[in-house]
N, C-alpha and C positions, 0 to 999 in steps of 0.2 A: 727222366723220370721230373715232373713239370712241380713247380710250386705253386702252393695254393695259397688264392688273395682271398686277406680277411674280407669279411662282406660290413663297409661302411657304418659306423654306431648310429642309428637315430638320435637324431638331437634331443636331450630333456625338454618336458613339456613345460612352458613356461607355468610360475608359480604362480597360483588363483586362487579363487574362492572353492570347496568342493561341486559338485558335478552336482545340478538341479538348484544350487544354492540363489538365492535372487543378486543381485548388481549391489545391491545398497548392504546385505549382507557385514560388509567390515573387507578389509586389505586396504592396498595403496591405490584402489582406484578405485575406491567406496563413494557412491552417490546416496542422494537422498530421497529416498521412495514417493513419485505421487501420494500418497494416502499422509504419508507423514507432511508432505510439505504442505497440504489441503488443513490439516491440523494445526499445523503453525499458523498458517495464514489466517485461519477463523480463531482463532487462540488472539491473534496478535489484533484483531480486529475489532473482536469484546474488550479487550484492554483499551484500545482506542479511543470505544465507546464511551465507556465510564471515564478516563480519563477528561475527554474533551467535554464531556458534560459539565461533570465538579468542575472544570477550570473556566470555564466561558459561559455558562447559563447559572451556576451557582454564585462565582466571583465576581468575573468580570463585568455582566449583566448589572449585578447590584450595585458596581459599583459605579458605572456609567448611566445607571438611573436616580444618581445621591440629586442630578440639577443644572446649575450654571458649571461653568469652567472651576470657580474656586471649589463647589461643592465638590465636585469631583476631585479635586484637589486632596481636600481633607479628608474624603472618603479615603485615598488611597493610603495615605497618610495615617488613619487610623484604623484600618486595616492590610499595613504593608506583611505582616505575615501572611496573610491568605492570599493576598495578590504576589508576593514570590514564591506560594505554594503553588498559585496557578502557572506561574513561568517555568516552576521544575514540570509537572504535569504536562505544559505544551513541550518541552525540550523531551520529557520520554513518549507523548508522542513521534514525535522526530524520531528517534529512533525506533519505535516498533513500525512506522511508515520504512524506513529502510528494510525491516524486516520482512515486514509482507510483502513487499518489492521483491525479495530476492525468494521469498519461497511460494508466491504466485507464478513467477518467471520457472522458478523449477518445474512448475503444476504445467504451464500452457507453451510452455517452449515445443513440445512435440507434435503441437497444434500445428504451428508456424513461429520460427524461431526471430526473425524478424519481426514479427509485431507485438512479440511478448517483452524480447529486448525493448523497444520502444517505448511501451506501456509501462515496464518497470524503471528506464530512465527518468519519463514524468512524473513518476511518484515519486524519485529520489528530488527531481525539482521542489516536489512539495516538503518535503522535507527537510529539505535545506532551507526555504523558506521558510517554516515552521520554527524550526532553529532559531533563525535569525530574529523573527519575532518573538521568542522566549527570551534573547537576551535584549533586546528593547524593553520589554516589558520589567525584566529586573531591574534596568537604569530608571526607568521609571517610579517601582516601588523606592528607591532609597532618597536621602535627602541629595539636593544637588547645591553645587555650590559652598561644601562644607557648614552647610545650616548656616548659611549668611544674606540668602533673596529672602526679596522679601513676600509675603501670601498671594501677590500680585504674579513677582517673576514666578513663584513656583507652579501657580495655577495656569499659566502658560506655558511651560515646559513641560508638564505633566501634558494637557492640551497636547501637544506638539507630538509626543512619545507617543501618545496612545494611536495617534492619527498616522505615525511610521508603524503602529503596529496594525494598523487595521488597514494600508497600504501593500506592508509584506503577504499579510495573509491572505487580501482579495488574487494576490499575484500567484500566490500558492496555489490559489483555489481553481485558476484558469488551466494551469497544470494537471491539476489531480481532474477536472471536469474531464479533459482530453485522454488522460488516463483510464477514467470508467468508461468512455464511450470503448475505448480499442481493446476493452475488460468483455465489454458485451459483445465485440465482434469475436473475439476468439472463444468466448465462450459458446457464439453461437459456431461458430467452423467446430468445434470439439464436439457439437450433437450429443451434449452428455447432462448439458445444462436443464433445465425449463427453460422453455422460447420467452416465457412469462420474464422469466429474472433478467434476461438478457436485454428485454426491453425498457424494464423500468431503470434499469441501471445508464442504459444507452439515453433515456428522460433525462434522469438526474444529471449525468452528464453535461447535456447539452445548457442543463439548466445552470448548470455551476458556470460554464463558460460565457452563459449569455446575463447572469446577473452580475459580474466581475467586469466584463467588456461595456455594458449600461453603466457601474458606477463610475466607469474610466471616460466614456465619451459624454455621458448629458449632464447638464449644467443643473437640470432640474430631477436630478434622481428621488429623492424625496416624495415625487410626486407617484411614483412610480416602485415605491422599495415596498408596502404594503404587501402590492400583489407581487411580486418577484419573489418576498421572503414565503407565500404559503407556493407558490410554485417550485422554488429550490427545495423548501422543508419534506414536503409531500415526496414525490419520488424519493430523493437522496435517502430519508429514513427507512422508507419503506424497502428499496431497494440494498440499502448495506447490512438490512438489519436481517435480510433475505439470504444475501449472499454468505453472510456469516454461517448465520445456520447450515447452509446446505453444506459450506466450507466442513463446517464439523460433523456431518450428518453423512454427506454423500460423498463430497469430494473427494479424487483420485480412486476412490473406490471401483475394483476391474469387473465392469459389466458381464451380470452371469452370462454362461454359454462361451464365453470370449478366452482365448486364448493368447499366452507370449508367443511372440516370434519364435520360430525355433530357431536352434544354431546352427549357423554354416556348418556345411560339412571339411572335415580337415581335408587339406591339401592330397591328392594324391589316391583319393577313395575314389574318384568321379562322382559322387554321390552331389548334385546339385543342390542350393539353399530350397526348401519350401518357400513358395508364396505365402504371404500372413493370411489367416484364414479370411479378414475384414479390411474395406480399404481405409477404414476410419481410427483411431488411434485409439487403447487401451482404456487411457484417461484423458482427461479429467474423471 
């Protein structure tokens, strides 16, 4: 009489989301869906637009337009609360930049992971420099030397701090310009965004970089400042507004007729994984 050998029991299947559930449905390995990432990036961009316009054009440009250095220092003192609010707005812009960098990386990493990471890092550099500039602006808004400085000394201090703010701002815009160029390349590689959107973003990025380098390198920058202002402003406003709208309306949506990649067949079934229906990513 031979002994009967018990068949080995199959190992229990690892816990995971229910069959057919999206990988971002929850659980320990949950991720963010491309569509949600696009909405986060678009919402962050919209917030950046509002905050930057209020801080830069409503507050700072008004203060800088006061006239000579002494008048600018008086304007900063008279509008101390507004200048501090502008600094806080720039700090929030820096935080939103970090969020947008993360969301764009989630959206675009499937297109080209290395370029997406580099674009995210460049935007983080811009965020760090923006935060540093906001801190300098807070110092400029407050009384220096315990209130013992003379008006001439105060005007000199405020002027120097505003120049430091400008230098940090410009350095950040150089990194941001390269970020926009890489973003345009990634959108082009994805073949999901309009070609015109990528082209305008690339022009805007190049304009940011050109303007920053011109300010650093040209002793007579003021001679070309008006021209470069237009060169930067037009494509940057059009391109970034269009990007915001595209992210909120179309970004991350699955293209009609495309399907997610089929799951790999379990071991032992002999069923090889089928190829994807298209060589292009399903998103952005």
